[in-house]
C-alpha positions as CSV (number, residue, x, y, z in Angstrom):
1,M,0.0,0.0,0.0
2,T,2.6,2.5,-1.0
3,N,1.7,5.9,-2.4
4,T,-2.0,5.5,-1.4
5,N,-4.5,8.1,-2.0
6,P,-5.0,10.3,1.1
7,N,-8.6,9.3,1.1
8,D,-7.5,5.6,1.3
9,A,-5.4,6.4,4.4
10,E,-8.4,8.2,5.9
11,A,-10.8,5.4,5.1
12,L,-8.4,2.9,6.6
13,A,-7.9,4.9,9.7
14,L,-11.7,5.4,10.1
15,A,-12.1,1.6,9.9
16,A,-9.5,1.2,12.5
17,L,-11.2,3.8,14.7
18,T,-14.5,2.1,14.3
19,A,-13.0,-1.3,15.2
20,T,-11.2,0.4,18.2
21,L,-14.4,1.9,19.5
22,T,-16.6,-1.2,19.0
23,D,-14.4,-3.2,21.4
24,A,-15.4,-2.1,24.9
25,R,-11.9,-2.7,26.5
26,R,-10.1,-0.9,23.7
27,A,-12.6,1.9,23.6
28,E,-12.4,2.6,27.3
29,R,-8.5,2.6,27.1
30,F,-8.6,4.9,24.0
31,L,-11.0,7.4,25.6
32,S,-9.1,7.3,28.9
33,L,-5.6,7.8,27.3
34,T,-6.7,10.5,24.8
35,G,-9.1,12.4,27.1
36,L,-11.6,12.4,24.2
37,S,-15.3,11.9,24.6
38,P,-17.5,10.0,22.1
39,D,-19.0,13.4,21.1
40,G,-15.6,14.9,20.7
41,I,-14.6,12.1,18.4
42,R,-17.8,12.4,16.3
43,L,-17.0,16.1,15.8
44,R,-13.4,15.3,14.6
45,L,-14.0,12.3,12.4
46,Q,-12.4,14.1,9.4
47,D,-9.4,15.3,11.5
48,R,-6.3,13.6,10.1
49,A,-4.5,14.1,13.4
50,L,-7.2,12.2,15.3
51,L,-7.1,9.4,12.7
52,A,-3.3,9.2,13.0
53,A,-3.6,9.2,16.8
54,C,-5.9,6.3,16.7
55,I,-3.4,4.2,14.7
56,A,-0.6,5.4,17.0
57,F,-2.7,4.2,20.0
58,L,-3.0,0.8,18.3
59,E,0.7,0.7,17.4
60,A,1.6,1.3,21.1
61,H,0.0,-2.0,22.0
62,E,0.8,-4.6,19.4
63,P,-2.0,-7.1,20.4
64,D,-4.6,-4.3,19.6
65,L,-2.8,-3.4,16.4
66,L,-2.9,-7.1,15.2
67,A,-6.5,-7.5,16.3
68,V,-7.8,-4.4,14.6
69,A,-5.9,-5.2,11.4
70,Q,-7.5,-8.6,11.4
71,D,-10.9,-7.2,12.2
72,I,-10.8,-4.8,9.2
73,G,-9.0,-7.2,6.9
74,V,-5.6,-5.5,6.4
75,K,-2.0,-6.2,7.3
76,P,-0.8,-4.3,10.4
77,Q,1.9,-2.6,8.2
78,Q,-0.9,-1.0,6.1
79,L,-2.2,0.7,9.2
80,L,1.3,2.1,10.0
81,I,1.7,3.3,6.4
82,A,-1.7,5.1,6.7
83,K,-0.7,6.7,9.9
84,A,2.5,8.0,8.3
85,E,0.5,9.5,5.5
86,L,-2.0,11.1,7.9
87,E,0.7,12.7,10.0
């Protein structure tokens, strides 16, 4: 997934964010660590920094990165590439 369209990186990050927030344990940790609220996230869904931060959150805990990548049907490396493009 090199030289992806920025929209592809955003779509991938949105899928990762959705997978993160639909798992109660991951969602609680993500909200706690970021200080964001569900409403705050909704308001910032198109914020590239938020999307990159979600992937960075997953990257910091490899089991979550692997689980989310599997949930959304991509390789973990694709998420990391998307994060780099969003930053």
